[in-house]
C-alpha positions, 0 to 999 in steps of 0.5 A: 505510523499515523497515515490516513491519506496519501497523494501519489500521481494526482490520486488519493489513497487511504493507507490501510496498513503499514509494515516493515519492508524487511518482512518481505525480503528474500535472503539476497535482499530482494522483495518477495513479490508473491508474498507481498502480493498475497499480503495486499490481497488479504488487506484488500489493498490495490496499491503499495507505496514505499515510505522510508523502510515501510510498505504502505498498503493502500486503497484508492479513494475514488472521486465522488460522483453526483447522481441526480 
């Protein structure tokens, strides 16, 4: 998938990685939050969004500040 920027709740996020949801499912089809969290930490992300059957590991794009 070729995502660069995605908008969620009035914030812009850079998509740094995407991965299939099934990679994080337990035997009872629930998401293993601990493993997903470690994966996000490894990619240095700060937000996980879901699109179709994929998790998007994202990093928030901070607004520019004028220094003067």
